C-alpha positions as CSV (number, residue, x, y, z in Angstrom):
1,M,-54.6,-6.5,-11.7
2,I,-57.5,-6.9,-9.3
3,P,-57.2,-4.4,-6.4
4,L,-56.7,-6.1,-3.1
5,I,-57.9,-4.8,0.3
6,K,-55.9,-6.4,3.2
7,L,-57.6,-6.7,6.5
8,N,-56.6,-7.9,10.0
9,A,-59.7,-9.1,12.0
10,I,-63.1,-8.9,10.2
11,D,-66.5,-10.5,10.6
12,S,-66.2,-12.2,7.2
13,T,-64.6,-11.1,3.9
14,N,-67.9,-11.8,2.0
15,E,-69.8,-9.5,4.4
16,F,-67.1,-6.9,4.2
17,L,-67.3,-6.8,0.3
18,K,-71.1,-6.6,0.5
19,R,-70.8,-3.4,2.5
20,W,-68.0,-2.2,0.3
21,V,-70.2,-2.7,-2.9
22,E,-73.1,-0.8,-1.3
23,E,-70.8,2.2,-0.6
24,H,-68.8,2.2,-3.9
25,S,-71.0,0.6,-6.6
26,S,-67.9,-0.5,-8.4
27,E,-68.0,-1.8,-12.0
28,S,-64.6,-3.5,-11.6
29,A,-63.5,-6.5,-9.7
30,V,-62.1,-6.0,-6.2
31,A,-60.8,-8.4,-3.6
32,A,-60.5,-8.6,0.2
33,L,-58.0,-10.7,2.2
34,A,-58.3,-11.2,6.0
35,A,-55.7,-12.5,8.4
36,Y,-58.6,-13.6,10.6
37,Q,-62.4,-14.0,10.2
38,E,-64.5,-13.8,13.3
39,Q,-67.6,-15.1,11.5
40,G,-66.2,-16.9,8.4
41,K,-69.0,-18.4,6.3
42,G,-69.2,-21.9,4.8
43,Q,-71.8,-23.9,2.9
44,R,-75.1,-24.9,4.5
45,G,-74.9,-21.9,6.9
46,N,-71.8,-23.5,8.6
47,Q,-69.0,-21.4,10.1
48,W,-65.6,-21.6,8.6
49,V,-63.1,-21.8,11.5
50,S,-59.5,-20.9,10.9
51,E,-56.4,-20.1,12.9
52,P,-55.3,-16.4,12.5
53,S,-52.7,-15.7,9.8
54,K,-52.2,-19.4,8.9
55,N,-54.8,-19.7,6.1
56,L,-56.4,-18.0,3.1
57,A,-59.6,-16.1,3.7
58,L,-60.2,-14.3,0.4
59,S,-63.3,-12.8,-1.2
60,V,-63.6,-11.4,-4.7
61,Y,-66.3,-9.1,-6.0
62,I,-67.0,-9.8,-9.7
63,P,-69.5,-7.7,-11.7
64,L,-71.6,-9.8,-14.0
65,S,-74.0,-7.5,-15.7
66,G,-76.3,-9.2,-18.1
67,V,-75.4,-12.8,-17.3
68,L,-78.5,-15.0,-17.0
69,A,-79.2,-16.3,-13.5
70,V,-79.8,-19.8,-14.8
71,S,-76.1,-20.0,-15.7
72,Q,-75.1,-19.5,-12.0
73,F,-73.7,-23.0,-11.5
74,S,-71.2,-22.5,-14.4
75,L,-69.7,-19.8,-12.3
76,T,-69.2,-22.3,-9.5
77,K,-67.5,-24.7,-11.9
78,L,-65.2,-21.9,-13.2
79,I,-64.1,-20.7,-9.8
80,S,-63.5,-24.2,-8.5
81,L,-61.3,-25.0,-11.4
82,A,-59.4,-21.8,-11.1
83,V,-58.5,-22.7,-7.5
84,I,-57.6,-26.3,-8.5
85,E,-55.3,-25.0,-11.3
86,V,-53.4,-22.9,-8.8
87,L,-53.1,-25.8,-6.3
88,E,-51.8,-28.1,-9.1
89,E,-49.1,-25.6,-9.9
90,L,-48.1,-25.7,-6.2
91,K,-47.9,-29.6,-6.4
92,I,-50.8,-30.3,-4.0
93,P,-51.5,-34.0,-4.4
94,E,-54.7,-35.9,-5.3
95,L,-56.9,-32.9,-5.9
96,A,-60.7,-33.2,-6.3
97,I,-63.8,-31.1,-6.1
98,K,-66.5,-32.5,-3.8
99,W,-69.8,-31.3,-5.1
100,P,-70.7,-28.5,-5.2
101,N,-67.3,-26.8,-4.5
102,D,-65.3,-28.2,-1.6
103,I,-61.6,-28.6,-2.4
104,L,-60.1,-32.0,-1.4
105,S,-56.6,-33.3,-1.3
106,C,-55.9,-36.9,-0.6
107,Q,-59.7,-37.2,0.2
108,Q,-59.5,-34.6,2.9
109,K,-61.0,-31.1,2.8
110,I,-58.4,-28.3,2.4
111,G,-60.7,-25.6,1.1
112,G,-64.2,-24.4,0.2
113,I,-65.9,-21.8,-1.9
114,L,-69.0,-19.8,-1.1
115,I,-70.5,-17.8,-4.0
116,E,-73.2,-15.3,-3.2
117,T,-74.9,-13.5,-6.1
118,A,-77.2,-10.5,-6.6
119,I,-80.0,-11.2,-9.1
120,K,-82.2,-8.6,-10.9
121,K,-84.8,-9.5,-13.6
122,N,-83.4,-13.0,-14.1
123,S,-79.9,-11.7,-14.6
124,L,-76.8,-11.8,-12.3
125,E,-75.6,-8.3,-11.3
126,Y,-72.6,-9.5,-9.5
127,A,-71.0,-12.3,-7.5
128,I,-69.1,-12.2,-4.3
129,V,-66.8,-15.3,-4.3
130,G,-65.5,-16.4,-0.9
131,I,-62.5,-18.7,-1.1
132,G,-61.1,-20.4,2.0
133,L,-58.0,-22.5,2.0
134,N,-56.3,-24.3,4.9
135,V,-52.7,-23.4,4.2
136,N,-50.4,-23.8,7.2
137,Q,-52.8,-24.9,9.9
138,L,-52.0,-28.4,11.2
139,V,-54.5,-29.0,14.0
140,F,-58.3,-29.4,13.2
141,D,-60.0,-30.3,16.5
142,G,-63.2,-32.3,15.9
143,L,-62.8,-32.2,12.1
144,P,-61.4,-35.6,11.1
145,K,-61.8,-34.9,7.3
146,A,-60.0,-31.6,7.4
147,A,-56.4,-31.1,6.3
148,S,-54.2,-28.3,4.9
149,M,-51.7,-27.7,2.1
150,A,-49.0,-28.0,4.7
151,S,-50.3,-31.2,6.3
152,V,-50.6,-33.0,2.9
153,T,-47.2,-31.9,1.6
154,G,-45.0,-31.3,4.7
155,K,-44.2,-27.8,3.4
156,N,-45.2,-24.3,4.5
157,F,-46.6,-21.8,2.0
158,Q,-46.9,-18.0,1.7
159,V,-50.5,-17.0,2.0
160,D,-50.0,-13.7,0.2
161,T,-48.4,-15.5,-2.7
162,I,-51.3,-18.0,-3.0
163,C,-53.8,-15.1,-2.9
164,Q,-52.1,-13.3,-5.8
165,Q,-51.9,-16.5,-7.8
166,I,-55.6,-17.1,-7.4
167,L,-56.4,-13.4,-8.3
168,D,-54.2,-13.6,-11.4
169,R,-56.0,-16.8,-12.5
170,L,-59.4,-15.3,-12.0
171,E,-58.5,-12.2,-13.9
172,A,-57.2,-14.3,-16.8
173,K,-60.6,-16.0,-17.0
174,F,-62.7,-12.8,-16.9
175,P,-64.4,-11.4,-18.9
176,I,-65.1,-14.5,-21.0
177,H,-68.2,-16.2,-22.2
178,F,-67.8,-18.7,-19.4
179,L,-71.5,-19.0,-18.6
180,S,-72.6,-20.3,-22.0
181,D,-73.0,-24.1,-22.2
182,S,-69.3,-25.0,-22.4
183,S,-68.6,-28.7,-22.9
184,E,-64.9,-28.0,-22.1
185,L,-65.8,-26.4,-18.8
186,D,-68.2,-29.3,-18.0
187,Q,-65.6,-32.0,-18.8
188,A,-62.9,-30.3,-16.7
189,Y,-65.3,-30.0,-13.7
190,L,-66.3,-33.7,-14.0
191,S,-62.7,-34.8,-14.4
192,Y,-62.0,-33.5,-10.8
193,L,-65.4,-34.4,-9.3
194,F,-65.1,-36.5,-6.2
195,Q,-66.7,-40.0,-6.6
196,Y,-67.6,-39.4,-10.2
197,Q,-68.8,-42.6,-11.9
198,K,-68.1,-44.5,-8.6
199,S,-70.5,-46.5,-6.5
200,A,-70.6,-44.9,-3.0
201,Q,-72.8,-44.4,0.1
202,Y,-75.0,-41.3,0.5
203,M,-77.6,-40.2,3.1
204,D,-80.7,-38.2,2.3
205,S,-82.2,-35.4,4.3
206,K,-84.3,-38.0,6.3
207,G,-81.2,-39.8,7.5
208,N,-81.7,-42.8,5.1
209,E,-78.4,-44.3,3.7
210,F,-78.3,-45.7,0.2
211,K,-75.8,-46.7,-2.4
212,A,-75.6,-44.8,-5.7
213,T,-73.3,-43.9,-8.5
214,L,-72.6,-40.2,-9.2
215,V,-73.3,-39.7,-12.9
216,G,-73.2,-35.9,-13.3
217,V,-74.3,-32.5,-12.3
218,A,-77.3,-30.8,-14.0
219,P,-77.0,-27.3,-15.5
220,N,-79.0,-26.0,-12.5
221,G,-76.3,-27.4,-10.1
222,K,-78.3,-30.4,-8.9
223,L,-76.3,-33.6,-8.1
224,Q,-77.3,-36.5,-10.3
225,L,-77.1,-40.0,-8.8
226,K,-78.0,-43.3,-10.3
227,T,-79.9,-45.3,-7.6
228,A,-81.8,-48.5,-7.6
229,A,-84.9,-46.4,-8.5
230,G,-83.1,-44.7,-11.5
231,I,-81.4,-41.3,-11.9
232,Q,-82.4,-38.9,-9.2
233,S,-81.4,-35.2,-8.7
234,F,-80.6,-33.6,-5.4
235,L,-80.1,-30.1,-4.0
236,M,-77.3,-29.4,-1.6
237,K,-79.4,-29.7,1.5
238,E,-81.0,-32.9,0.3
239,I,-77.9,-35.2,0.2
240,T,-74.8,-35.9,2.3
241,F,-71.7,-37.7,1.1
242,I,-70.5,-40.6,3.3
243,W,-66.8,-41.2,2.8
């Protein structure tokens, strides 16, 4: 069982675990769960805003000694699918993964994953996986695409129970050879990938909108879109979904 540190108010669970690792140099996984994050972190440097005690703010330290850094996006796939599997068991409807690792239900964002890694000599030393889930919060001012597990189901959930289910699922997946080229992992990720094989609108970093079809994700994590000019690859900061 992955040890769990429960916190009340904290800057962010990812930052807490970074400090914890520096002090303890643990060779085993450990997790931190906060009732409230004052500086919760999201993708693209955004802040993850959450009402106290209503949502899941979980981070997990995972040692990865010897794993090649080029396999980093496979870790993103694995963590995203672990969360999706738990949510499926809880009967959350119409689940999808919006690249690279936002969790959607009914085309609304109910969660996100932020993975921070330490790299040494082209290998991953460890990962700190931040998992945020909107659980029982119902109001999201200024966030029209946000939702929660409660808002899409009409039910309330126990945050501690969801936390333990996710930790159990992660523990079941480690240690495994998850970062080798796994066609099974790739197929599972693509089966949940939002807008996969669909024509949709996107916007590039210069603000130009264009139509494209999402055809895949490269091993390095770049989004692959089929445009009028052919297949193009994009980093996270280079493309925005319009939906």
